ZAMARGU-4260 file (C-alpha; in steps of 0.2 Angstrom, whole numbers, plus 5000, padded with zeros to 4 digits):
<rodrens>
0) 5104/5004/4698 | 5111/4995/4714 | 5104/4999/4730 | 5115/5009/4742 | 5113/4996/4757
5) 5128/4990/4766 | 5128/4976/4777 | 5135/4975/4794 | 5147/4961/4797 | 5143/4949/4813
10) 5159/4953/4821 | 5157/4971/4820 | 5139/4972/4826 | 5144/4959/4840 | 5157/4971/4846
15) 5147/4986/4845 | 5131/4979/4855 | 5144/4974/4867 | 5153/4990/4870 | 5136/4999/4871
20) 5130/4984/4886 | 5147/4988/4894 | 5144/5008/4893 | 5127/5007/4899 | 5123/4993/4909
25) 5129/5002/4925 | 5116/5017/4925 | 5101/5003/4922 | 5106/4990/4935 | 5093/4990/4950
30) 5095/5002/4964 | 5091/4993/4980 | 5087/4998/4995 | 5084/4989/5012 | 5070/4993/5024
35) 5071/4987/5043 | 5059/4990/5056 | 5062/4989/5074 | 5048/4991/5088 | 5033/4984/5076
40) 5021/4980/5089 | 5014/4995/5097 | 5005/4996/5114 | 4997/5010/5124 | 4994/5010/5142
45) 4976/5008/5150 | 4969/5026/5148 | 4967/5036/5165 | 4956/5050/5168 | 4968/5063/5163
50) 4971/5055/5147 | 4952/5056/5143 | 4953/5074/5150 | 4966/5077/5137 | 4959/5067/5124
55) 4973/5055/5119 | 4983/5043/5125 | 5001/5040/5120 | 5009/5022/5115 | 5022/5016/5125
60) 5034/5017/5110 | 5036/5019/5093 | 5042/5010/5077 | 5059/5015/5071 | 5062/5012/5052
65) 5080/5013/5044 | 5086/5013/5026 | 5102/5007/5019 | 5107/5009/5003 | 5112/4990/4996
70) 5120/4995/4978 | 5118/5009/4964 | 5121/5028/4964 | 5109/5041/4970 | 5091/5038/4971
75) 5075/5047/4981 | 5068/5036/4993 | 5051/5038/5001 | 5044/5030/5017 | 5025/5028/5018
80) 5013/5023/5032 | 4994/5018/5029 | 4981/5005/5040 | 4978/4989/5033 | 4964/4988/5047
85) 4946/4998/5041 | 4944/5002/5060 | 4951/4998/5077 | 4935/4988/5082 | 4922/4990/5094
90) 4915/5005/5084 | 4931/5015/5086 | 4936/5024/5068 | 4953/5022/5061 | 4956/5040/5061
95) 4957/5041/5079 | 4974/5032/5077 | 4986/5046/5073 | 5005/5047/5070 | 5018/5058/5069
100) 5037/5058/5066 | 5048/5059/5081 | 5056/5075/5075 | 5039/5084/5071 | 5025/5089/5081
105) 5013/5087/5071 | 5000/5071/5072 | 4991/5064/5056 | 4976/5052/5056 | 4981/5037/5049
110) 4970/5031/5034 | 4969/5016/5022 | 4979/5026/5009 | 4998/5027/5009 | 5003/5044/5019
115) 5021/5050/5016 | 5031/5050/5031 | 5048/5055/5026 | 5058/5057/5008 | 5076/5059/5007
120) 5090/5058/4993 | 5101/5045/4996 | 5118/5040/4988 | 5126/5024/4991 | 5138/5026/5004
125) 5139/5045/5006 | 5123/5056/5008 | 5108/5048/5021 | 5118/5031/5019 | 5108/5025/5030
130) 5095/5035/5037 | 5083/5033/5050 | 5067/5041/5059 | 5056/5036/5074 | 5035/5037/5071
135) 5026/5038/5086 | 5006/5035/5089 | 4992/5041/5098 | 4975/5037/5101 | 4961/5048/5102
140) 4949/5046/5117 | 4931/5050/5120 | 4922/5048/5137 | 4906/5046/5129 | 4908/5036/5114
145) 4923/5024/5118 | 4918/5009/5126 | 4931/5000/5139 | 4937/4986/5125 | 4952/4981/5117
150) 4958/4990/5101 | 4968/4984/5087 | 4974/4988/5072 | 4987/4984/5055 | 4997/4996/5049
155) 5011/4993/5035 | 5025/5005/5032 | 5032/5005/5014 | 5048/5011/5006 | 5048/5016/4986
160) 5061/5025/4977 | 5065/5033/4961 | 5081/5035/4951 | 5085/5052/4943
</rodrens>
């Protein structure tokens, strides 16, 4: 008995693979998004008595992030923030540094793990392309525990994306 095997010819196999690559390569191409930051150095004014009474001092500026679609079609972009410093120095805990989006009123303590700032669906050259927002910072103050000092910390803003 003969086996019922069929041999694919080299030409037709190459044509089928080329056709499959041509049809499916576009959706598999990398979706690229750029992240631009402005105002990255955050400074706080010298606290006044009123700031200590309020329990905080606001930064003089914020950091603005802008996301721009470089290529591709639709994707979900997420901007996150975290501290890369374990504390503010001189015994001040990192959670005394808080942040908020410019369009929201709720302040969030910064931590060593990523916290979602904002998430949007982007469609290249259409919806939310580009999009941006600003992050403001605030430092908690305490008469009894905050010694006069210079406090510093580093933060990281990252973008991640998923493609549907």
